[in-house]
N, C-alpha and C positions, 0 to 999 in steps of 0.2 A: 971241464966245465967252461974253460975259456972259449972253446969251440961252440959250445951250447949258447953262450952269451952272444957270440957273433951271429948265430942264426936266429936268435930271439929278437923281440921288439924292445928289449931292455937296453937303455943307453949304456955306453961303456963306462960312464962315470958313476953308475949306480950298481949296487950289489945285485947279483942274479937272484938271490933269495936271502931272507933274513931269519928264516926259521928252518928247523930240521927235525924229522921224526925218525927215530931209530928203534927197531924191534929186535930183541935178542931172545933166543930160546935158551933159557938157563938150564944147566945140567945139575946144579947144586941140589935143588929140591929132590930130583930123582935119586940122587945118591943118598940123601938123608932119609927119604922114605924107605929106601931099600934096607936101612938099618932097623926099621921097625920102631915101635914105641911112639908113633905119631909125630916124629920129628919132621919139621919143614921150615923153610926160611920165609919170613915176612918182610924183611927189609935188608937192603944191601947198604953197608957203610963203606964208602970208598972215596978216593980222591981222584979227580979228573979235571980236564980243562976243555972248554968249548969256545969256538971263535964266533958263535952266532948269538944274536940277542935272545933267541928263544930256542931251546932244545927240549924235545919231548922224547923220553926213553921209556920203552915198554919191555917188560920181562914176561914172556909167555910160557906158562907151564900149565898145571891144573888150575892155577889161579893167574889172573892178569894183574900185574903190578905196574903202575904208571908213576913216572917221576918227571918233574919239570925243572929244568935249570934256566934261569933268566937273568938278564941284565937289570939290576936294581935301578939304573938310571933311566931305563926305558919303560919298565913295567912296575906297577905298584903290587904289593903282595895281595891285596884284595882282588885285583884283576886276574892274577894267576889262579887264585882259588876259585874265581868264577869259571875260568876255563876248565879246571878239573871237574867242577860241578856239572858243566855242560856235557863233557864227555861221558861222565857217569850216567846222567839222565838219558843220553842217546843210547848207550849200551843197554841200560835197563829197558828202554823202549823197544829195542830190537828183540829182547828176550820175551817180554810180556805181551807184545802185540804182533805175534808172528803172522797173522792174517792180514795185517794192514800194510798198504803200500808205504814205501819209505817217506813219501811226501806227507803222510798223515801222522808220522811219529813226532811226539813232543820233544822240544829241547829247551823250553823255558820252564822255570819253576812255577808253581802255582801262585806264589806271591808276585813274581814278575808279571805273570799273565794278568793278575788282578790289577796291577798298576797300568798296564798298557791298554786294557780293553774293558769297557763297561758293559755288563749285561750279556756277554757272549758265552755260549756254551760250546767248548771245542768239540768238533765232530768225533774225536777219538775217545770221548768219555762215555759214550753211550753203548759200549760193548763191542763185540767183534763184528766187523763188517767185511764181507768177502768182496775184495776189489782187485783180486789178482796178485800175482807174486812179483811183477816187475818192480824193481826198486832203484831209486836214484839216490846215491849217497849225498849229493848236494841238497836233497830235499829233506833229509832227516832233521828232526827237531831236537835240539840239544839243551833247551832251557830248563833248568830246575823249576819246580812249581812256584817257589817263592819269587823268583825273578819274573816268571810269566805273569804272576799276579800283579806285580808292579807295572810291568810294561803295558798290559792290556786293560787294566781296570783302574788302579789308583791314579796313574798319571793322566788318564783320560776322563776322570770324573769331573766334567766341566758343566754339568747341567745348571742352567739358570732360567728362571721363568721371566720371559719378556712377552709383551703383546704380540700375538702370533698372526693377527689378521690385519695389521696396519701396513699401509704403503708409505713411501717416503714423503709424499706431498701431504698426506694426512697428519703425520708427525709435525710437519711444518705448520699446518693450519691450527693444530692444537696450541702451538707456541704463539701464533698470532693473536689468539684470544687472550693469552696471558699478558703480552707486552706489545699491544698494537702500535704504540707511538715510540717505541725504542728504535734506535738506529739499527737497521738490518744489514745494509750493504753500502760500501763507499768505493767509488772509482774516480780517480783523477779529479777530486774536488766536488763530485756530484754524489749525493747520498739519497737513499730511499729508506723510509721506515718500514717496519714489518707490515703495517697496513697497506702502504703504498706498493710494496713489492707484491703482496698477496693480490691486491686488486689488478695490477698489470698482468700477473700470471693468470688470473682468472679470465681476464679479457682475452688473452691469447688462447687459453684453453677452450673457451666457448667458440672462438673463431676456428680453431683447428677441428672442433667437432663438426662445424658446418662443411669442412673439407673432407669429412669421412674418417677422421682419426678416432680410433677406439682401442680397447685392449688388444695387445699383440701387434698393433700397427707400429711400424718403424718409421721414424721421422728423422731426416738428415739435418745436421747442424753444422753449417760451413761458415764459421765466424772467427773473428779475432777476439781476444779477451776483452770484455766490456760488460756494462750493465745489461745490454741486450742478450749476451750469452747467458747470464744468470736467469733473466726472465724467460728466455727460450727453453731452458732445461726444465724449469718449474712448470711452465705452461704445457709443455708436451706431456709431462706426467699427469697433470690435472685432467687433461683430455683423455687419459687412459693409455696413451701411447708410450713407447720406449724411444729414448734418444740415441742417435748414432753420431758420435763426434767425427767430423771430417776436417782435418787440419789444413788450412789454406797454405801452409808451408810445404805440404806433401807435393810430390810431382803430380801433374794433371793425370797421367796414366793410372797412378795408384788411386787417386780420388775417384776416377771413372770406374775402376774395377769395384771399389767399395759400394758406389751407388748402384751399379748393376747387380752386385751380389745381394744387396739388401732389398732391392726393388722398392726403394722409398718412393711414395706417391707425393709426399710433401717435403720441401727442403727450405729450411730457414737460413737466411743469410743477412748480409749488410750490403747496402747499395754499391759501395766501392769495391766489393768483391765479386759482383755478378759476372763481370767480364772474365774472371779467372775460373769460373765454373766450367767443367767440361760439358759437352752436350748431353742432355738427359731429358727424360719425359716427365719429370716431376713438376708439381706446381711450386714455383719459386716465390717465396714470401720474404721481403726485406723488412726486418723488424724496426728499422729506422725510418725509411721513406714511406713505408706502407702503414705506419702506426696509426695515422688518423682513421684509416678504415677499421683496423683492429679495435681501436678505442671505442668504437660504437657499440661493442658487445657488452654484455652485463659484467659488472665487477664482483658479483656474488660468487661464493664457492660453488663448484660444480658438484652434482650428485656423482660420487665416485663409482665408476663401473669396473675399475680394475680391482683385483684382489692381490693378496700377498704372493700368490703363485704366478702372477703375470710378470712379463718382462719389464724391467726398469731401464736397462741400457744394453747396448751391444758395442763393445770396444774391440778394435782389431789389434792383433799382435802379429809378429813376424811368423811366417809359415815355411816349413821345410820344402814344400812342393813348388816354391817359386812365387806363390801368391799369399798375401796375408789372410789370416783366419779370424772370423768374428766370434767373440765369446759372448754367450747369452747369459746375462745375470738377472735374477728375479728379485722382486722387492724384499721377500722374506730374508734372503741372504744378506743383502746390504743393510737392511734395518737391524738385523742381529749384530752385524759388525759395528754400526754406529752406536747402538745402545750399550754394547760392551765397552766401547771406547769412552763413552760418557761415564760409565760406572768406574772405569779404571783411572781416568785422568780428571774427571770432575770439572769441566768448564763451568764458569759462572757468567752472569750477565755483564760482568766487568771485562771479560776477555775479548781480545781482538785477534782474529785468526787471519793469516795471509793466504790468499789463493793465488798461487804462482805456477803450479804444475800445469803443463799443457793438458787440455781437456781430453786429448786422445790417449792419456795414460790414466790408469784407474785410481791413483792416489788423489787425483783431482776430485773424485766423487766424495770422499770424506771432507775435503776442503770446502766443497760447495754446500754440503748438507749438515755436517756436524754442528757448526756454530749456530745455525738457524733453527736447530731443534731445541736449543736451550736458552735462547735469548741473548746470545753473544753477538758480536759484530763481525761481518766478513769484509775484509779489505782486499780489493781486487787489484793485482799488479797490472801495469801497462803491458801491451804486447811486447814480447821478447825481453821483458824485464827480468825474467827468471834467469837469464844468461849474464846479467850485469850485476856483479857483486857490490860495486860502489853504489848503484842505485838502490839495491836491497838494503844496505846499511842505512842509507838516508831514509828510506821508507819506513823501516823498523822504528827508527828514532822519532821521525815526524808523526807517525800514526800510533805510537805506543803499542806495537805488535807484541802479543804475549806468546803466541804459538805459531810455529811454521814447520815445514817439512823440507828436508834436503836429501838428495841422493848423496852418498858419501864422497864421490868425486867432486861434486859442487860444494859440499861442505868444506872440503879442504881449501878450495879457492876462496870461499867466504871468510875462513879463519885467517887468511893472509891479508885480507883487505884492511886498509888503514881505517881506524875508527871503530872497528868491530867491538872493542872493549866498552864502547859507549852505548851499546844496545842493552841498556839496563832494564828495559821493560820485559825482556824475554823471560818467560817462566819455564818453557819446555821447547826442546827441539826434537823432532821425530825423524828418524832416519829409516829408510828402506830402499829397495830397488836394486841393491847390490851388496856384497859383503862389506861390513864396516871394519876397517883395519884397526887393530889394537892401538897402533901408534897414533892414529887419527883420533881415537877416543881420548888418549892422553893429552894430545894437543888441544882438544876441545876444552877439557877441564882446566888447562893452563890459561886459556884465553877468556872463557866465560864462566860465570858463576850461575849456572842454570841446569835444569834437568836435561839429560840426553837419553832417548829411548830408541832401541833397535827393534824394528818390526820386520817380519818376513811373510810373504804370501804371494801367490800368483794371481793373475787376472781371473783365472778359472775358479777362484774361491773367494770372491767379494773382497779383494784388496789384500787383507792381511789375516793370517791365521795363528801367528805366534808373536809373543812380545817379550822384551827384556829390558829392565831398567838398568842402564849403565852405571857403574860405580867408580868413584875416584880411586878407591883401593880395592883390588880384586885379586883372588887367588888364581883366576884364569889369566893366561897370556894371549887370549883371543877374546872376541866378543861373541857370546852365544846368541842364537836367535830366540832362545828362551822357552816359554811354555805355551800350550794351546789356549786360545781365547775361548770365550763362553760358547757352549753348545757345539764344540768342535773337537774332533778326535785326530790325533797325529799318530800314525803307525809307521815305524821304520822296518821295512820288510825285505826279505830276501826274494830272489826270483820266483820261489814257490809260494810266495805270500805268507811265509812263516815270519814271525817277529824276530828281528835280529837281537842278539844279546846286548846288554848294556855295554857301551864302549865299542861295539862292532858296527861298521858302516852298513847301510842298506838304503834302498830307495824310499824316500819320504812320500807317504800316501796321506791324503786328507779326507776325512769323513765329517758328516754333520750338516747342519742347515745351510752353511755358506757355499757348499759345492754348487757350481754353476749348472745350468741346464745342459750345456754342451756347446758344440760349434755350429754356427749357422750354415745350413746346407752342406754339412760334412758328416753324414751319419756314420761312415766307416771310421773316421778319425775319432768321433765321439765315442763309439763303441770300444775303440782301442784304449783311449785315455780315461774314460769314465766307466769304471768296472763295478760289478756287483760287490757290495760290502759283505765279506764273509763273517764279519765280527758283529753284525747288527741284524737282529731278527725282524726289524721293521720292513714292511713291504716297500720295494723300490729304493731301499738304502744303497747308496753308491759311494765309491772311493774315487778320488782323482789321483792318477799316477803323475807326480810332478816331474820325474826325471832327475830330481835333485838327490845327491848322496848326502846323508846325514848320519848322526849317531847320538844316542842318549848318553848322558852322564849320570853318575850315581844319585845326584840330587834331583833328577828328572828334567834338567835343562837339556837343550838340544844344540848341537854344533852343526852348522852347515859346512860341507866339505867341498863339493864340486858337482859337475854335471856328469851324467852317464852317456850323454850324446854330444852333438856338436852345437847345442845351443849355448850362447854366451851372454853375459851382461857387461855392457860397456857404458860408462857414465850414466848408469841407471836404465839404459835401453835394453830391452830383451831382443836378442837377435838370433835367428836361425841361420847359421852359416850356409846351410843348403840353399836357402832362398837367394842369397847373393851369388852363389856358385851357378845356379840355374840361369839367373838373369845374365851373368857374365858370359856364360856359354852360348847365349842366344846371339851374341855378336858374331858377324860373319867371319872375322879373322881368328876367332878363338876355337881351337880344337877341343881343349879341355882346360878347366879352370878349378883351382882349389883355393879356399880362403881359410886362413887361420888367424888367431890372435897372438900377438907377441907383445911383451913388455919391454920398454926401453930402459935405459939406465936409471931414469927418474921414477920408474914404476908406472908410467903412463901406458895404458893398454891401446894397442893400435891394430887395426885390421890390415892384413897383408894378403894380396891376391897373387897367386902363382899361375902363369898362363903358358900353355903350350899352343903355339899358333898352328892354324891349318897349313897344309903344304902350300908353298908359294905365296903365303901371306905373312905380313909382319904386323903384329898387334901394336897399334899406336896408343900410347898411354893417354894422350889428349882425347882420342876418339873413344877409348874405353870409359874415361871419366864422363864424357858427354852422354854416352849410351846409358850408363848406370844412373846418371842424374835424371833421366827421363822416366825411370822405373822405380827408384828407391829414394827414401828420405835421406837427408844429409848424414844422419848418424850410422847409416848402413853402407856408406861409400868407403872402400878401402883407402887407407892413407898411402900405401905403397903398392907398386906392381913390380913383380919379378918375372921376366920371361925366361923359360927353361926349354931345353931341347926335349926333355922327357921328365915326367914326374917320378921321383923315387918310389919304389914299391917294396913292401915287406915280402918275406918268402911265400906268404899266402896269397899274394897278388893285390893286396890293398895298398892304397896310397900311404906311404910312410911319412906321416905329418912331422914326426920328430926329425926327420932327415932333410926337411926343406931348409935351404940356406937362408941366413939372415939377409935382409935387404941391405944394399950398399948405401952409404951416406952421400949419394950423388943426386943432383937434380933430375927429376923425371918429367921432362916436358919437351915438346918440340919447338918451343919458343927459342929464337936465336939469342944466345947469351949476350947481354949487354951489361957491363959492370957498373956498379954505383958510381955516379959522376961527382956528387957534392957531399958535403959532410953530413947533411941530414939523411940522404939515401944510404950512406955508409953506416950510420948508427942503426937505421931501421934494418939493414941487411944483417948486421951483427946479431941483432935481437932475433931475427927470423932463423938464422943459422943455429942459434943456441936452442930455440924452442923446437924447431922442426928436425934437428939433427941432420941437416942437409948442407952440403958444401957448395960453394960457388953459385949462390942464388942471384939471378939477373933481375934487373929492375922491371922487366915485363912479365916475370913469372907470377902466377896466381898463388896466393897463400893457401887456398883450398886444394888446388891441384898438386901442391907440394906436400900434402898430408895434413893440412891444418883442419881443425874442427872447433866447435864453439868454445870448449874449455881452454884450448890453446889460445883462442882469440882473446879470452878474458886475461890470460897471463900476459899476452902481448900488450894489451891495453895498460896493465899495471906497469910494465917495464917502460913503455912510451911515456907514461905520465911521470915516472921517476926521472927519465932522461931529459924531457923537455919542460918539466914543471908546469904542465897544462892539464886541465880537466878535459877528459875525452869520454865519449859514450860508446857503447857496444854497437849501436846503430851506425855511427860514423866509421867504425872498423869494417863492418859489412859493406859499406858503400865504397870503400877504397881497398880492393883486394890485391893490388900490386904495389911494389915498393915505389914506383914512379908516382902513381896517383896518391898514395898515402903521404909521401914526402912533400909533394906539392900542397896537399891539404894542411899538413903541419906547418909548412912555411908560411902559408896564407894566414893561418891561425895566429902564428907569432907576430906577423905584421899587424894584424888587427889589434892584437893585445898591445903592441908598442904604440900604435896610433891612438888607442883608447887612453893609454898612459900619458901620452903627450898632450892630448886634449884635456885630460883631467888635470894635469899640472898647470896648463894655461888658464883654465877656469879658476883653479885654486889661486894662482897669482893675481888674476883680475879681482877676485873677491878680497884678497888681502890688500890690494891697492885701493879699492873702494873704502875699505875700513879705515885705512890710513888717512884718506882724504876727509872722511867724516870726522875723524878725531881732530884733524887740523882745523876743520871748519868750526867745530865745537870750541876748540881752544881760542880761536880768534874772537868768538863772541864773548 
């Protein structure tokens, strides 16, 4: 076995296997039967010992007897009984359905099936079907009927009657009629009422119609967070079009590809961003400088030409082919998502929701629309404000924010912020985007007395499809992703699309109204990921294959486990490692590149690139950084580069990602090392070394080229404020990316503070002197 372990892909520190199956052909029954009188054995009573957590022992004679021995610390008795029930169902299916292929044999009980699937008639219940004799053991169904009933019907009975023909902007217009003078949106001291926002969106909608925007027209939105962004989104929808977010922080090449892929004919932006736009053939409209022209249009509601089946937005996500892919979402899906959210959490006109998620990520959709469907107020954060936890704490307190969203990694930074305990207006915090750690949940309830909700869902299914209300006291030592939302089905299936038993992992599939139309201009990928729904008799019903591994628990809640591919989530960003690898390999010095995710000692996830150079070439880390930055957003840039002579391979010839070495804690830059010269530089260098896990950082080294990213920047800001007792902003950190420039900035800030203090003391002394003179003059009188 030790030799087998060496040849396998299993790490040496892990057991080669944790379960064992043993079959014995017993001779005792044959001996007893030979004696006559109907004697035979039904049970062996014996003493034995096993070194494995799970041992299955079978005794084969004229009857098959099965026995399971298990570690009670690893398995519950109910789990083991489920296992035996699955095996029995499988064996009975093999006997009674001899003409069915193995893939069609059931392994869930009828009750489990009823829980998992609503309204589905299994194909094997209609009698004998001649489909050939080829059988795959992996495809055999093992669920007893009771378990099948649970998994396929009871737990997916989510039907709710919502308006089916409404579009997003129509739901907003209905609310405008109810509360026209209520405050709708606030940004940096400027506010618009529901009536004012509706009028401006109408004017833009009419203007866009004159430019040819109609249902299924894609309109680009290249803007920073602002009132114009909100007006732009609503105006596009009112004209019947669908909006395409184009983040100004993305590299120009990436924005250019998205514009070309969508073939947008109209592009909305702001005057100060026009110079940053790549060349394109679209009509460019600035919502600030061109507003006088737009404002000449009618402020009345438009006659809506779009239907619930038309596109509402196209949001791009990372793609494994080296290019991002656009996900097409329709009005009906996102409307269902928002109406469920209101049913579940019940916003009122007194609520104030913070919009801080970049609009290129789908969480922003519910931030933009949910509050304005119910009369609440939308507070829009300043550009880059979502990265600054100190700013967020102040904004929450100043604006009485009641509801906001965090990805878990940013929530962790937020909870460390000074003054977070003063955010007393908060009613609920919603988490999604990556797995919510159990320890972070505990920390949240220690710091805040408010609700915490954990949601799960991909861009391909209108933001979120499951929900879980986190609890201060819980029997779980992990945070589930919960239960399906309204009009949504969640199936956890094996590769043969059979339901996985309760407690057994499988790929999570999503069905129902929220499933997206597919990927823009990618019919092959759409056909691969959006498949026919075998559990739904409705014409055109589809499932989305998420690629996420998950499992059901006996109460119907779901636990997210991992990915089945090389897609990862880092700081809430969805990243296809293959996209980074393809772009990396495009550099002339790179023969082959592999990218993986590693966790450092603090649990921070970091991208690490492993590079094999072309013959007679040396891959320069600085050049690779520059190359990647022209193609990929900041969150997809590896923090470490490791050059190898060759990539380690498994016996099958694949890259052995487990054997890739950990990066060294040395600086990776071609900059000449210059040591810190003064005390301020030395303090900054110590902070950088602690955060970046890099030794010997020079004063000319770039924070980002050494592996820094936005969340580490926030941590650095906190430590600098503690060390120098000065208020600093995240923007100032971005503006000073080296130790030398940052130290100079901090020194100048200290000098200004001392100068201000000196002037303040002088003015104070002068005022006191004048007061004394007045008192003396009064006394003399």
